[in-house]
N, C-alpha and C positions, 0 to 999 in steps of 0.2 A: 419288422415289428420286434421290439425288444421283449425279452422274457417277462419283464415286470409289467408289460402292458397286457399280458394274457389274462383273461378272466375265466373263472371256473364256473361251470353250469352243472346243476344236478337235475335229473328228471325223475319225477314220481309218476308211476303208471306207464313205465317204459315198455311193457309187453305189447301194448296196442299198436295198431297200424301207424298212428300219428307219431308215437314215441320212436318207432323205428325210423321214420322219415326224418325226424329231428336229429337223431343220432347221425344219420348220413350227412346232414347239412353241417352239423358241428364238426364232424371229422374232417371236413374240407376247409374249415375256417381257421385262418392263421392266428386269430386273436382270442379264440375260445378253446377250452379243453373241458372234457367231461370229468367232473369230480365224483359223481356216483350216478347209478341208474337203479332205481328202486322198483322191484316187481316181486310180489308174493309168489306168483306162479313160477317164475324163472330163477328164483333164489339159488345162487351158487353157480349158475351156468355162465359161460363166457359170452360177453357181448358179441365178439367177432363170430361166434358160431351161429348167431341169429342175424347179424348185420355185417355182411362180408366187407363192406366199405370201411368199417372201423378196424383199425389196427391197434393192438395193445392187449394187455392182460386183464383189463377191467372186467369184473364180474357183476352180474345182477345181484342186488341185495334186497332182503325184505326188511326195510328200515321202519322203525317207529317214527311217529310224528316228532318226538323229541330228538331222535337221531338225525332226522332231516334238518331240523332247525339248528342243531349243534354242528352240522357239517361245515366244511370249509368253503362251500360254494358261494360265489358272488351273486349268483342268480339261481332260482329254483323254478323250473317249469312244471306245472301241474297238468298232467294229461290224464285226468281222472273223469269218471262219469259225473253228471250233474249231482249236486248235493253232497259231494265228498271233500270239498276243499276247505270248509270252514275251520275244522280242528287243526289242520296243518298250517293254515294261514295264521291262526291264533298262536300256535307254537313258535312260528318264525317271528311274528310281531313281538313276542316276549323275549326271545333269545337273540335275534339278529335283525332288528328293524331296518337296518340299512341295506339288507339284501334285496335284490330285485326279485319280484315274483311275477311270472307270466302265467295266468290261469286260462287254460283252454276250455274250461267248462263255462256254463252260463251263470255260475254262482255270483259273479260280481259285475255282470254286464249292466245291471240296473242300479249300481252303487256309484253315486257321484264322486265318492272319494277315490275311485279308481279311474285311470285313464283307459278309455276305450280305443284299442289300437287297430284301427283300419287306416293305415298311414295315408293312403291316397285321398282320404276324405277328412281325417282328423289330425294329420301331422302337425298342423299349426296349434293344436291344443296341447301338444306335449311340452311340458315345462319341467322335465326332470323327475316326474313321478316314479316311485319305486314299485307301485302296485299297478299292474297292467292287465286288463281283461282282453283276451283275444276274441274277436268276433266269431260268431257261428259261420259255418260254411255256407249254408243256404242264405244266411243274412248278408254275407259278403257279396254273393252274387246278386241278390235283390238290390242292395244299396248301390252297387256299381251300375246297375241297369237304370235305376230310378233317379239317382242324385242329380244328374245334369238337367233334368226337367222338373224337379220337385217343386220349384216355385211357379210353374206354369200349369199345374194340375187343376182339373175341374172336378175330379172325383177320385176316390181311393184307388190306387193301382191294384189290379188283380194279377196275382203271380202264380203260375203253374210250374211247380218244380219237380224234377225227377233226379234222384241221387242214385249212384251206384251203392251196392250193399255194404261196402266197406264203411260207409257212414253210420251203419248200425253197430259198429264196434265188433269186438271179438267174442263177447258173451253170446252164446247161441240163442237165436230167436227166429220167428218167422221172417223178419226183415233182413236177415243175413243168411238165410237158408237157400243155397243155390237150387235145390230141388223144387222148392215151392215157388221160386222166382222164375224158373225156366218158362219161357213163352208167356210171361206174366208181367203185369204192372200193378203194384200193391199200394193203394191209397191208404192214408192214415192221418190222424189228427187234423181233420179238414177245416176246423175252425179253432181259433185261439191258440194256435201253435206258438211255442215259445219264441221262435224266430220271427213270427208275425209281430209279436209284442216288442221284440228287440228292435226291429226295423222301424216300427211306428215311433218308438221312443227316440231313436237316433236321428231319423230324418225329420221328425216333427210333423209328419202327415200320416193319417191312417192308411194302413196297408192290409190287403186281403191275400192270404197265402194258402195254397192247397198242395201239400207235399205228397210225393209218391216215391217208392223204391222200385228200381228197375233191375233187370237180370245181369247188368254189367257190374264189374267190381268197383271201379273208381270213376269219378267225374260227375259233375252236376250240370244239368241243363235247366235254365230258368227263363221261361217265356213270360213276358210282362206286358199287360195291356194297359195303356195310358190314355185317358181322356184329357185333352188340353182345353184351356180357356179360349185360345186363339187358333185359327187355322194355320197349318204349316205344310211343308212338303218334305219328301224324303231327303233331298239334297241339303236342305237347311238343317234338318235334324242331324244328319250325318256330320255336317261341318261343325255343328255345335258340340257334338260328342268328341270329335277330334280335337277341337280347341280345349275342351274341358280336361281331357286326359293327355294333353300335349306334355311331353317330358316325363311321363310315367312309364317306366320300363316294364312294369308288371300288369299293364292294361293295354291290350291291343284292340284298336277299333278297326273293324273290317267291314267290307261292304255287305257280304252275304251273311245269312244266319249261321253262326258257328255250330260245329258238330261236336258232340261230347267225345266221340272216338278220337278226335284230333287233340284233345286237351289232356288226356291221360298221361301222367308223368311229366307234365309241363308245370312250370312255376308261376305262370302268368294267367290272367283271365282274358277271355275274348268277349267283346261286345259287338253285336252286329244285327243284321236283319233290316232294321229301319223301314218297316212297312207302314205306309200311311194310307188309311182308308179314304174312300171318296168323301169329300167335305173337309178333309184336312185336320180334323180334331181328334181322331183316334189313331194312336201310334202303337205299334207292337215292336218291342225290343227283345232280343235274345242274348243272354249272357251264359257263358260256360266257364267252369274252372275245375281244377282237380281238388276235390274236397279234402284230401290228405295233405295237399301242398299249399296253394294260395288260400285254400279254405281252412288251413290249420298250421302245419309245420313251417311253411315258408313265411307266412304272416307272423308267426311267433319269432322267427329269426329276424325279420324286419324290425320287430319291436325290441328284441335284445340288442340289435345294432344301434337303434336309436338310444336306448337306455345307457349304453356304454360309450357312445360317441364315435362308433365306427361308421364307415360309409353304410348307408341303409342297405345297399345291395351286396355288401361283402359276403362272399361264399354262396350267393344265390346265382345260379346260371342265368345269364341274360338270354332273352329270346333270340 
């Protein structure tokens, strides 16, 4: 790859778990380089002291919105909490409208002007958009589990999700306190969760979602109950999912229900279980993924690769 083909990426909110994972992925990408990493808390510290896989003298900076917009980055990834993207996006729109923005928050997932980047399901909708909204981690797992059967549904899918506490970010709270989570399962936002609305919008079918936080650090288990219009059997469902995800390197369809302990640190999702109740109209599917990788950073890199014309899997370890 020629030097002039290399694209520069800036990360805002680089202190968090997802920011660190994205730095690791960019460090191994021959066509991407880090232009800046912005973090108020880590201002002045060397990136390599926090992310050993990154080599170089780059330091974290506490950049203003204007400085981010004026930077030389060809793309800016926003790894910020919900509600924090608007002012930075406005500054980039005004200063450098041709820059690619990948927003990892929920701020633009309901905006039709932005491409919703879950490539396995929305790749055909990508037409060079510079504004890309990264799906939520829970929402990715739900959609991968439901999408192959969404046109066969007789009732809203009921989704029981459990996330590792890294999904609650680095700001201290009950949901990322290992002491409170020990031997515990913490339910929260049991109706009208943001990801429930996100999946309902993207799939075009109503979805019910009940999230929980578990005592493990990373990984999501999503168990989805589907009522179908017509009777089926486990072999037919399994074959349908294998055909639907044929050729998708980041979705593994397996026979058994996947375990969250097996997905930690992996860049792909696993979908399996395929239990069919007597009568053939109730199907239960289980999906797992690493919330920091396929649920966030890996998916962001897929979207950056799409935006810059690289192979979608460039720098992403294959299963």
